[in-house]
C-alpha positions as CSV (number, residue, x, y, z in Angstrom):
1,M,-43.5,37.8,75.0
2,G,-44.0,35.0,72.7
3,E,-41.1,32.8,71.3
4,T,-40.4,33.6,67.7
5,A,-40.7,30.6,65.2
6,H,-37.5,29.5,63.3
7,N,-38.0,27.7,60.2
8,P,-35.6,24.9,59.6
9,P,-32.9,25.7,56.8
10,P,-34.3,23.8,53.3
11,V,-32.8,20.7,52.4
12,L,-30.5,20.8,49.6
13,V,-31.4,17.6,47.2
14,A,-28.8,16.7,44.6
15,A,-30.2,16.7,41.1
16,P,-30.2,13.9,39.3
17,P,-27.4,13.2,36.7
18,P,-28.2,14.2,33.2
19,S,-29.0,11.2,31.3
20,S,-26.8,9.8,28.9
21,L,-26.6,11.3,25.3
22,A,-25.8,7.4,24.0
23,F,-29.3,6.5,25.5
24,S,-31.3,9.5,24.8
25,K,-30.0,9.9,21.2
26,G,-29.2,6.4,20.0
27,P,-27.2,3.2,20.5
28,S,-23.3,3.4,21.2
29,W,-20.8,0.8,19.9
30,S,-18.0,-0.6,22.2
31,P,-14.4,-0.9,20.6
32,S,-13.9,-3.8,18.5
33,E,-10.4,-5.5,18.2
34,I,-11.4,-7.5,15.1
35,L,-13.6,-6.4,12.4
36,Q,-16.6,-8.8,12.5
37,N,-18.8,-8.2,9.4
38,L,-16.5,-10.0,7.1
39,E,-17.7,-12.6,5.0
40,Y,-14.3,-14.7,5.5
41,C,-11.4,-14.0,7.8
42,I,-7.4,-14.4,7.1
43,H,-7.8,-18.6,8.0
44,S,-11.2,-18.8,6.7
45,N,-11.4,-19.9,2.9
46,P,-14.2,-19.2,0.1
47,S,-15.1,-22.2,-2.3
48,W,-12.3,-23.1,-5.0
49,P,-14.2,-21.5,-7.9
50,E,-14.6,-17.9,-5.8
51,T,-11.0,-18.4,-4.8
52,F,-9.9,-18.3,-8.2
53,L,-12.2,-15.5,-9.3
54,L,-11.4,-13.6,-6.2
55,A,-7.4,-14.2,-6.8
56,F,-7.5,-12.9,-10.4
57,Q,-9.2,-10.0,-9.3
58,H,-6.0,-9.3,-6.8
59,Y,-3.8,-10.0,-9.7
60,I,-5.4,-7.3,-11.8
61,V,-5.8,-4.8,-9.1
62,M,-2.1,-4.8,-8.6
63,L,-1.4,-4.4,-12.5
64,G,-2.6,-0.8,-12.8
65,T,0.6,0.5,-10.7
66,T,2.7,-1.9,-12.4
67,V,2.0,-0.5,-15.7
68,L,1.9,3.0,-14.6
69,I,5.4,2.7,-13.0
70,T,6.6,1.2,-16.1
71,R,5.3,3.8,-18.5
72,T,6.8,6.5,-16.0
73,L,10.4,5.5,-16.4
74,V,11.1,3.1,-19.5
75,T,10.6,6.0,-21.8
76,Q,13.0,8.0,-20.2
77,M,15.5,5.2,-19.8
78,G,15.7,5.1,-23.6
79,G,13.9,1.7,-23.6
80,G,11.4,0.8,-26.4
81,P,8.0,-1.4,-26.2
82,A,9.9,-4.6,-25.8
83,D,12.0,-3.3,-23.0
84,A,8.5,-2.1,-21.3
85,A,6.9,-5.6,-21.4
86,R,10.1,-7.3,-20.1
87,V,10.0,-4.7,-17.3
88,I,6.4,-5.6,-16.7
89,Q,6.9,-9.2,-16.7
90,T,10.1,-9.0,-14.3
91,L,7.9,-6.8,-11.9
92,V,5.1,-9.0,-12.0
93,F,7.1,-12.0,-11.5
94,M,8.9,-10.8,-8.4
95,S,5.6,-9.6,-7.0
96,G,4.3,-13.2,-7.2
97,I,7.5,-14.4,-5.3
98,N,7.7,-11.7,-2.8
99,T,4.0,-12.0,-2.0
100,L,4.4,-15.9,-1.3
101,L,7.5,-15.1,1.0
102,Q,5.2,-12.6,3.2
103,T,2.0,-14.6,2.9
104,F,4.2,-17.9,4.4
105,I,6.9,-16.6,6.6
106,G,6.6,-13.1,6.7
107,T,3.2,-11.3,8.5
108,R,1.2,-14.0,7.1
109,L,-1.5,-11.7,6.6
110,P,-3.3,-11.4,3.0
111,T,-1.3,-8.8,1.4
112,V,0.3,-8.5,-2.2
113,M,3.7,-7.5,-2.4
114,G,3.8,-4.9,-5.3
115,P,6.1,-2.5,-7.1
116,S,6.7,0.5,-5.1
117,Y,6.5,4.5,-6.1
118,A,8.9,5.2,-3.1
119,F,11.7,4.1,-5.6
120,V,11.0,6.2,-8.5
121,L,12.6,9.3,-7.1
122,P,16.0,7.4,-6.8
123,V,15.4,5.8,-10.2
124,L,15.0,9.3,-11.7
125,S,18.5,10.3,-10.4
126,I,20.1,7.5,-11.9
127,I,18.5,8.4,-15.2
128,R,19.6,11.8,-14.9
129,D,23.3,11.2,-14.3
130,Y,23.1,8.9,-17.2
131,N,21.8,11.4,-19.6
132,D,25.3,13.2,-19.6
133,E,26.9,9.9,-21.2
134,T,27.0,9.2,-24.9
135,F,26.0,5.5,-26.1
136,S,25.8,4.1,-29.4
137,K,22.4,3.2,-29.3
138,E,19.6,4.0,-26.7
139,H,19.2,0.2,-26.1
140,D,22.4,0.4,-24.3
141,R,21.7,3.5,-22.4
142,F,18.5,1.6,-21.1
143,E,20.4,-1.6,-20.1
144,A,23.2,0.5,-18.1
145,I,20.6,2.0,-16.2
146,M,18.7,-1.3,-15.3
147,R,22.1,-2.7,-14.3
148,T,22.9,0.5,-12.1
149,I,19.2,0.0,-10.5
150,Q,20.2,-3.8,-9.9
151,G,23.4,-2.7,-8.1
152,S,21.7,-0.1,-6.0
153,L,18.8,-2.5,-4.7
154,I,21.2,-5.2,-4.2
155,V,23.1,-3.1,-1.5
156,S,20.2,-0.9,0.0
157,S,18.1,-4.1,0.5
158,F,20.8,-4.9,3.5
159,I,19.4,-1.8,5.6
160,N,16.0,-3.8,5.5
161,I,17.3,-6.9,6.4
162,I,19.4,-5.4,9.3
163,L,16.7,-3.3,10.4
164,G,14.1,-6.5,10.5
165,Y,15.9,-9.3,11.8
166,S,17.8,-7.4,14.3
167,K,14.5,-6.4,15.9
168,G,15.5,-2.8,15.3
169,W,12.2,-2.2,13.4
170,A,10.0,-3.8,16.4
171,T,11.9,-1.3,18.9
172,L,10.7,1.6,16.8
173,T,6.8,0.1,16.3
174,R,6.9,-0.3,20.0
175,L,6.7,3.6,20.1
176,L,3.5,3.7,18.1
177,S,0.0,3.7,19.6
178,P,-3.3,3.9,18.1
179,I,-2.9,8.0,18.0
180,T,0.0,7.7,15.6
181,I,-1.5,4.7,13.7
182,V,-4.8,6.7,12.8
183,P,-2.7,9.0,10.3
184,V,0.1,6.2,9.2
185,V,-2.8,4.1,8.1
186,C,-5.0,6.9,6.7
187,V,-2.2,8.4,4.7
188,V,-1.2,5.3,3.0
189,G,-4.5,5.6,1.2
190,L,-4.8,9.5,1.2
191,G,-1.4,10.1,0.0
192,L,-2.1,8.2,-3.3
193,F,-4.8,10.8,-4.2
194,M,-3.0,11.5,-7.3
195,R,-3.7,8.3,-8.3
196,G,-7.5,8.6,-8.2
197,F,-9.5,11.2,-9.8
198,P,-6.5,13.1,-11.2
199,L,-5.5,9.9,-13.4
200,L,-9.1,9.2,-14.0
201,A,-9.8,12.7,-15.4
202,N,-7.3,12.0,-18.5
203,C,-9.9,10.0,-19.8
204,V,-13.0,10.8,-18.2
205,E,-15.1,8.9,-20.8
206,L,-13.9,5.8,-19.5
207,G,-13.0,6.6,-15.6
208,L,-16.2,8.4,-14.5
209,P,-18.7,5.4,-15.8
210,M,-16.5,2.8,-14.1
211,L,-16.5,4.9,-11.1
212,I,-20.2,5.5,-11.3
213,L,-20.7,1.7,-12.1
214,L,-18.6,0.6,-8.8
215,V,-21.1,2.8,-6.7
216,I,-24.1,1.4,-8.1
217,C,-23.1,-2.1,-7.7
218,Q,-22.9,-1.1,-4.0
219,Y,-26.7,-0.3,-4.0
220,S,-27.8,-2.7,-6.4
221,K,-26.5,-5.6,-4.1
222,N,-29.2,-5.0,-1.6
223,L,-32.1,-5.4,-4.5
224,H,-31.8,-9.2,-4.1
225,S,-30.3,-11.6,-1.7
226,S,-28.9,-13.8,-4.8
227,A,-27.3,-10.6,-6.4
228,R,-25.5,-9.7,-3.1
229,P,-22.5,-12.1,-3.1
230,V,-22.0,-11.9,-6.6
231,L,-21.9,-7.8,-7.0
232,E,-20.1,-7.4,-3.5
233,R,-17.3,-9.8,-4.2
234,F,-16.7,-9.5,-8.2
235,G,-18.4,-6.2,-8.7
236,L,-14.8,-4.8,-9.6
237,L,-14.3,-7.4,-12.0
238,F,-17.8,-7.0,-13.8
239,C,-17.5,-3.2,-14.1
240,G,-13.9,-3.1,-15.0
241,G,-15.0,-5.9,-18.2
242,I,-17.7,-3.9,-19.0
243,I,-15.7,-0.5,-19.5
244,W,-12.8,-2.3,-20.9
245,A,-14.8,-3.5,-23.7
246,F,-16.1,0.1,-24.3
247,A,-12.5,1.1,-24.5
248,A,-11.7,-1.2,-27.0
249,I,-14.7,0.0,-29.0
250,L,-13.8,3.3,-29.2
251,T,-10.2,2.4,-30.0
252,V,-11.3,0.4,-32.8
253,A,-13.7,3.0,-34.2
254,G,-10.8,5.6,-34.4
255,A,-12.4,7.6,-31.5
256,Y,-8.8,8.4,-30.3
257,N,-6.8,8.8,-33.7
258,N,-6.5,12.4,-33.6
259,V,-6.3,13.2,-29.8
260,G,-3.3,14.4,-27.7
261,F,-0.7,11.9,-26.9
262,R,-1.9,12.0,-22.8
263,T,-5.2,10.9,-23.9
264,K,-4.0,8.4,-26.2
265,Q,-2.0,7.1,-23.5
266,S,-4.9,6.9,-20.8
267,C,-7.7,5.7,-23.0
268,R,-6.7,3.4,-25.9
269,T,-6.1,-0.5,-25.5
270,D,-3.3,-0.3,-27.9
271,R,-1.3,2.6,-26.4
272,S,2.0,0.5,-25.8
273,Y,1.8,-2.0,-28.1
274,L,2.3,-4.1,-25.1
275,I,0.7,-7.1,-26.7
276,S,2.5,-7.0,-29.9
277,S,6.0,-6.7,-28.2
278,S,5.8,-9.3,-25.4
279,P,7.2,-12.6,-26.2
280,W,5.2,-16.0,-26.1
281,V,7.2,-17.5,-23.4
282,R,9.8,-15.8,-21.2
283,V,11.1,-16.8,-17.7
284,P,12.6,-13.9,-15.9
285,Y,16.1,-14.9,-14.7
286,P,19.0,-13.5,-12.2
287,F,20.8,-10.7,-13.8
288,Q,18.9,-10.7,-17.1
289,W,20.3,-7.0,-17.7
290,G,24.1,-7.8,-17.3
291,A,26.4,-7.7,-14.5
292,P,25.2,-5.0,-11.9
293,I,26.8,-1.4,-11.4
294,F,27.5,-0.5,-8.1
295,R,27.8,3.7,-7.5
296,A,27.9,4.9,-3.9
297,S,25.8,8.1,-4.7
298,H,22.9,6.0,-6.1
299,V,23.1,3.4,-3.3
300,F,22.2,6.0,-0.9
301,G,19.6,7.5,-2.5
302,M,18.0,4.3,-3.0
303,I,18.6,3.5,0.9
304,G,16.1,6.4,1.4
305,A,13.6,4.6,-0.7
306,T,13.9,1.3,1.3
307,L,12.9,2.9,4.6
308,V,10.4,4.5,3.1
309,S,9.3,1.4,1.6
310,A,9.1,-0.3,5.2
311,A,7.0,2.8,6.6
312,E,4.6,1.9,3.9
313,S,4.5,-1.4,4.4
314,T,3.8,-1.1,8.2
315,G,0.9,1.1,7.4
316,A,-0.7,-1.1,4.8
317,F,0.3,-4.6,7.0
318,Y,-2.1,-2.3,10.2
319,G,-4.6,-1.9,7.9
320,A,-4.7,-5.4,6.3
321,A,-4.8,-6.8,9.8
322,R,-8.2,-5.3,10.3
323,L,-9.6,-6.1,7.0
324,A,-8.6,-9.7,7.3
325,G,-10.2,-10.2,10.9
326,A,-7.1,-10.3,12.7
327,T,-5.7,-8.3,15.7
328,S,-3.3,-6.0,15.4
329,P,0.3,-7.5,14.5
330,P,3.1,-7.8,17.1
331,A,6.2,-5.8,17.2
332,H,7.9,-9.0,16.3
333,V,5.9,-10.0,13.4
334,L,6.2,-6.4,11.8
335,S,9.9,-6.7,12.6
336,R,10.6,-10.3,10.6
337,S,8.2,-8.9,7.7
338,I,10.5,-6.0,7.0
339,G,13.6,-8.3,6.9
340,L,12.0,-10.4,4.9
341,Q,10.7,-7.3,2.6
342,G,14.5,-6.9,2.8
343,V,15.3,-10.2,1.1
344,G,12.5,-9.3,-1.4
345,L,14.3,-6.1,-2.4
346,L,17.5,-8.2,-2.8
347,L,15.7,-10.8,-5.2
348,D,14.3,-7.8,-6.9
349,G,17.9,-6.6,-7.7
350,I,19.1,-10.2,-8.8
351,F,16.5,-10.2,-11.0
352,G,16.6,-6.9,-12.5
353,A,13.3,-5.2,-11.3
354,A,13.0,-1.3,-12.4
355,V,11.9,-0.8,-8.8
356,G,11.5,-2.5,-5.2
357,S,8.8,-3.8,-3.9
358,T,6.3,-3.0,-1.0
359,A,2.7,-3.9,0.3
360,S,0.2,-3.0,-2.4
361,V,-2.1,-0.6,-0.8
362,E,-4.7,-1.1,-3.5
363,N,-5.0,-4.9,-2.8
364,V,-5.4,-4.2,0.8
365,G,-8.4,-2.1,-0.2
366,L,-9.8,-4.8,-2.2
367,L,-9.9,-7.0,1.1
368,G,-12.3,-4.5,2.5
369,H,-14.4,-3.7,-0.8
370,T,-15.1,-7.8,-1.2
371,H,-15.5,-8.6,2.6
372,I,-13.1,-11.6,2.0
373,G,-9.6,-11.6,4.1
374,S,-8.8,-14.9,3.2
375,R,-5.2,-15.5,3.2
376,R,-5.5,-18.3,0.7
377,V,-7.3,-16.1,-1.9
378,V,-4.0,-13.8,-2.2
379,Q,-1.7,-16.9,-2.2
380,V,-3.7,-18.1,-5.2
381,S,-3.4,-15.0,-6.9
382,T,0.6,-15.5,-7.2
383,G,-0.2,-18.2,-9.7
384,F,-2.0,-15.7,-11.9
385,M,1.5,-13.3,-11.4
386,F,3.9,-16.1,-12.3
387,F,1.6,-17.5,-15.2
388,F,0.8,-14.0,-17.1
389,S,4.4,-13.0,-16.4
390,I,5.8,-15.9,-18.1
391,F,3.3,-16.1,-20.9
392,G,3.8,-12.6,-22.0
393,K,1.1,-12.5,-24.8
394,F,-1.6,-12.9,-22.5
395,G,0.0,-10.8,-19.6
396,G,0.4,-8.0,-22.2
397,L,-3.5,-8.3,-22.9
398,F,-4.2,-7.4,-19.4
399,A,-1.6,-4.8,-19.2
400,S,-3.5,-3.1,-22.1
401,I,-6.6,-1.9,-19.9
402,P,-6.6,1.6,-19.8
403,L,-5.0,3.5,-16.9
404,A,-8.3,5.4,-16.2
405,I,-10.0,2.4,-15.2
406,F,-7.5,1.5,-12.6
407,A,-7.9,4.9,-11.3
408,A,-11.6,4.8,-10.9
409,A,-11.2,1.4,-8.8
410,Y,-8.3,3.2,-6.8
411,C,-10.7,5.8,-5.8
412,V,-12.6,3.2,-4.1
413,L,-9.8,1.1,-2.7
414,Y,-7.3,3.9,-1.3
415,G,-10.8,5.7,0.4
416,I,-11.3,2.1,2.2
417,V,-8.1,2.2,3.4
418,A,-7.9,5.6,4.7
419,A,-11.4,4.8,6.5
420,I,-9.8,1.9,7.9
421,G,-7.1,3.9,9.4
422,I,-9.5,6.3,11.1
423,S,-11.4,3.4,12.9
424,F,-8.1,2.9,15.0
425,I,-9.0,5.9,17.0
426,Q,-11.5,3.8,19.1
427,F,-9.0,2.5,21.3
428,S,-7.9,5.8,22.5
429,N,-9.8,8.8,24.4
430,T,-11.5,10.5,21.3
431,N,-12.5,13.4,23.5
432,S,-8.9,14.4,24.6
433,M,-7.4,17.5,23.1
434,R,-3.9,16.5,23.6
435,N,-5.0,13.8,21.2
436,H,-6.6,16.0,18.9
437,Y,-3.5,17.8,18.8
438,V,-1.3,15.2,18.1
439,L,-3.3,13.4,15.5
440,G,-4.5,16.4,13.4
441,L,-0.8,17.9,13.3
442,A,0.5,14.6,12.1
443,L,-2.2,13.9,9.7
444,F,-1.9,17.4,8.5
445,L,1.9,17.2,7.8
446,A,1.7,13.9,6.4
447,I,-0.2,15.4,3.6
448,S,1.0,18.9,3.2
449,I,4.8,18.3,3.4
450,P,5.0,15.5,0.7
451,Q,2.7,17.5,-1.3
452,Y,5.4,20.4,-1.1
453,F,8.3,18.0,-1.8
454,V,6.1,16.6,-5.0
455,S,4.8,19.8,-6.4
456,N,8.7,21.2,-6.1
457,T,10.3,18.1,-7.9
458,T,11.0,18.5,-11.6
459,G,10.5,15.8,-14.2
460,D,14.0,14.4,-14.0
461,G,13.8,14.0,-10.5
462,H,15.5,17.2,-8.8
463,G,13.6,17.9,-5.5
464,P,13.6,21.1,-3.3
465,I,16.3,20.1,-1.5
466,R,19.3,20.8,-3.6
467,A,22.7,20.5,-1.5
468,D,26.2,19.8,-2.9
469,G,25.8,16.1,-2.2
470,G,23.5,14.4,-4.6
471,W,23.3,11.4,-2.4
472,F,22.0,13.6,0.4
473,N,19.4,15.4,-1.7
474,D,18.3,11.7,-2.8
475,I,17.7,10.3,0.8
476,L,15.8,13.4,2.1
477,N,13.5,14.2,-0.9
478,T,12.5,10.6,-1.3
479,V,11.6,10.2,2.7
480,F,9.9,13.7,3.0
481,S,8.0,12.9,-0.3
482,S,6.3,9.9,1.3
483,P,3.3,10.7,3.4
484,P,3.6,7.4,5.7
485,A,7.0,8.2,6.3
486,V,6.2,11.6,7.4
487,A,3.3,10.5,9.6
488,M,5.3,8.0,11.0
489,I,8.3,10.6,12.0
490,V,5.6,13.4,13.0
491,G,3.3,11.1,14.9
492,T,5.8,9.0,16.7
493,L,7.8,12.4,18.3
494,L,4.7,14.1,19.2
495,D,2.8,11.0,20.7
496,N,6.0,10.3,22.6
497,L,7.4,13.6,23.9
498,L,4.0,15.4,24.5
499,E,2.7,14.3,28.1
500,A,3.4,10.8,27.2
501,R,3.3,9.3,30.6
502,S,0.3,11.2,32.2
503,T,-1.8,10.4,29.1
504,S,-1.2,6.7,28.7
505,N,-4.7,5.5,29.1
506,D,-5.8,8.4,26.7
507,R,-3.5,7.2,24.2
508,G,-4.7,3.7,24.3
509,I,-1.6,2.2,25.6
510,P,-3.3,-0.4,27.9
511,W,-5.2,-1.8,24.8
512,W,-2.2,-1.5,22.5
513,K,0.7,-2.9,24.6
514,P,-0.6,-6.7,24.9
515,F,-0.2,-6.7,21.1
516,Q,3.2,-5.4,21.2
517,N,4.4,-8.6,23.0
518,R,4.9,-12.1,21.5
519,K,2.8,-13.7,24.1
520,G,0.8,-10.4,24.9
521,D,-2.5,-11.9,23.5
522,S,-3.2,-15.6,22.7
523,R,-5.0,-14.9,19.5
524,S,-1.7,-13.3,18.1
525,A,-0.2,-17.2,17.4
526,E,-3.3,-18.4,15.6
527,F,-3.2,-15.1,13.3
528,Y,0.4,-14.8,12.8
529,G,2.1,-18.4,13.8
530,M,4.1,-19.9,11.1
531,P,2.6,-22.7,8.8
532,I,5.4,-25.1,9.8
533,R,7.7,-25.7,12.8
534,I,10.2,-23.4,11.6
535,N,11.7,-22.7,14.7
536,E,13.1,-26.1,14.7
537,W,16.1,-25.0,12.2
538,M,15.7,-21.0,12.8
539,P,16.4,-19.1,16.1
540,T,13.5,-17.6,17.7
541,R,15.0,-14.3,17.7
542,Y,14.6,-14.1,14.0
543,L,10.9,-14.6,13.6
C-alpha cells in the first residue's frame, strides 16, 4: 500500500497596503502655523507711498460701518444732520485713539478698532425709554440720550477692564481649541451677512457693478506682472472710486429724484447733507454732550454689549493674527487686549461716542484682500482718522459714499474672514466624527440662534426675551443676537464636556497648548512683545 502524499498548507502572504490616496490623487499639504503667501507680514513694511495709500484704504473701509450705525441711531434719537456729522466725527476720532492703543500696547496686531453693532440694541433700549418723556425740542432729547449712553459706557467699561487685567479672559481663552476657534472666527465674518448683499440690493445699480469689478480685479491681476501689485493692493480703492463717480453723476442727473426713501438713502451721494452740516474744524472733547447720566437699567444692558464686543474682538484677533503672518495670540496677550479694550470703552464714554468699539472685521478682511498684514499700515491709518474727524468738511465728503458700495466690498472682506476661520481646522483631526459634531452644531447654532433673535426684534429694540426686568432682557437679547458670542458659548461647552480628555490629540491640543503660555513659543515675543520696556514700570501680570 503506497503512502498518501500530503500537500503542504498554502502560505498566506499579506496583501500590500493600499497606496495612499494623497499620492495617487495629488499632493497633500501639511499644517502651516503661519500663513506664508503674504507680501508683507506683521513686522515688515511696504514703501512709504504704498503705506499711505494702504492706510487710506483702511480708513475708507472702516467708515462704512460708522456711517451705517449713525444713520440707524441718530434719527431715532431726535438728532439732525449736524448731530449726525458730530457723531461720525466722534466715532472716527475714537477709532483712531483705540486703534493706536491696541497696535502699540494691546495685541500689537494690525487691527482697526471701529464702532460695534453689539451696542445698537442697548442704545435702542435707551431711546425707547426716552420716547415717553417730553422735551421742549428734539435736540434736547438727542442730548439726553447721548448723555445716558455716555454714563452707561463709562460704568460698563470696567467689566472688560477687570476681565482683561485680572487675567479672567486668559482663563476663558485657555478653554478654546482649534475646534472652537473655527466657528468663532467663521461667524465673525458670516454673522454679518445682512451687511452684505441685502444692503447691496438696496441700490443694485451701484452695488452689483462694484462687486463685479472687485472680482474682475482678481482675474485681471494675472494678465501682466506690473498690474498684479496695483490691482491686488489698491483694487478696492480704484473700484470704489469708479462707482462713486458713477453715483455722483446719477445723483446730479436727477436719477434719484423720484424714488423711495430707502433708495435715496442707499444711492445718493448727498443723502444725509453731511458735507454741508459738518464744521470745517472741530476737535471732539470730553463730555461734549454734557454731564453723563447714570441709570442702572441701562448700565446692565450695556454690560451685555461689552461682553459681546470682547467675544467679537477675540475672534477677529485670531483671524488678524493669521492674515498678518503671525502665530496665534497667547492667552495673556488676548487678556491684556480685552482689558485695554475696556479702557477704550471708558474713553468712548468720556468723549461721547454713540456706541462702543470692537475690532473691525472688514479691516481684518482687508489684510487678506491686499495680502499685506503690516502693523505700520494700520498705525498710519489712524492719522487719516484723526485728520478727517477734525476737519469735518473733508470727512463728510468720504462719509457721503453710498452704502451700497461699502456693502459690495463687505461681501468680499467678510467672506475672507470666514474662510480664514475654516483654516484653523487643519490643526485638528478632520476625520473625527466627534469633531464634526462639535464644530457643526456650534457653527449652525451660532448662525441660527442670532437670526431668530434678530428677526424677532422690533424696530425700537424689543427682543424675543421679554421678562419683567428690562435690564435682564437687554443683556440676554444682546448676547444671543451675537453670532461670535453664541459660537464661543456653545463651542466651548461642547468641546470641553464631550470626551475632552480622551480626544485631546484629535482636538489639536498638542499644537494649541504652546500658544496659550507666555513662553510656550519663542516667536510670540517677536510678534506680541511690547515696543518699549514697559515691564520696567508696569507689573508683568498686567501685560
